[in-house]
C-alpha positions, 0 to 999 in steps of 0.5 A, spaced: 532 410 658 530 403 656 526 399 661 528 391 662 524 386 666 526 384 672 525 378 677 525 379 684 524 372 689 521 373 694 522 366 698 527 361 699 530 356 693 528 349 695 533 344 693 530 338 688 528 332 690 529 327 684 526 320 684 530 314 683 525 313 676 528 321 673 535 319 675 535 313 671 532 316 666 537 322 666 543 316 666 539 312 662 540 317 656 548 318 658 548 312 655 544 312 648 549 312 642 551 320 640 549 323 647 553 328 650 553 328 657 553 335 658 548 337 654 542 331 657 545 335 664 543 343 661 538 340 658 535 337 665 537 343 669 542 340 673 549 341 673 555 335 670 557 333 676 551 332 679 550 326 673 556 324 673 554 322 681 548 319 680 551 315 674 556 313 678 552 311 684 546 307 680 552 304 676 555 301 681 558 294 680 558 290 686 565 288 688 565 280 690 566 279 698 571 277 700 568 269 703 573 264 704 570 259 700 572 252 700 574 249 693 577 243 691 584 244 687 587 239 682 593 236 685 597 232 681 603 228 685 609 225 681 614 219 682 619 224 680 618 230 686 624 230 691 622 228 697 620 232 703 625 234 708 623 230 715 620 236 719 625 235 725 627 242 728 634 244 726 639 249 729 639 256 726 645 256 722 648 263 724 651 268 717 657 268 716 661 274 718 661 280 716 668 283 713 671 289 713 670 293 707 675 297 705 674 302 698 682 303 696 682 310 692 687 313 687 688 320 685 688 321 678 689 328 678 686 335 675 681 332 680 680 325 677 679 319 683 677 312 681 675 308 686 675 301 687 673 295 693 679 292 696 679 285 694 679 288 685 683 284 682 689 287 679 689 285 673 684 288 671 685 294 676 690 295 672 687 295 665 
């Protein structure tokens, strides 16, 4: 029988705490030419997803806030532009009355049908 060494862990493992400088050093190593992120993570003893999360957190670009700014915009006034209509309130124009839609179905036989609108040009239908 062969004896193999066995490691017995008697205490509870704790989370490792990484300082910001250590995180920045590892993330910077990812951006070096020819660097492979999985190799950088393996060398540091962390999972690749952890390195990706740090990279996302440390390389976050602040999005511009949606603040209203007062900036001047150039305006060109043309002599040929039509004059604006008066701002007098107009009575709303009612929509045209809806006409009833009726389709015509032509049975050609053998289960074939042609459906056309009732106002189709008869010459076009004959062709």
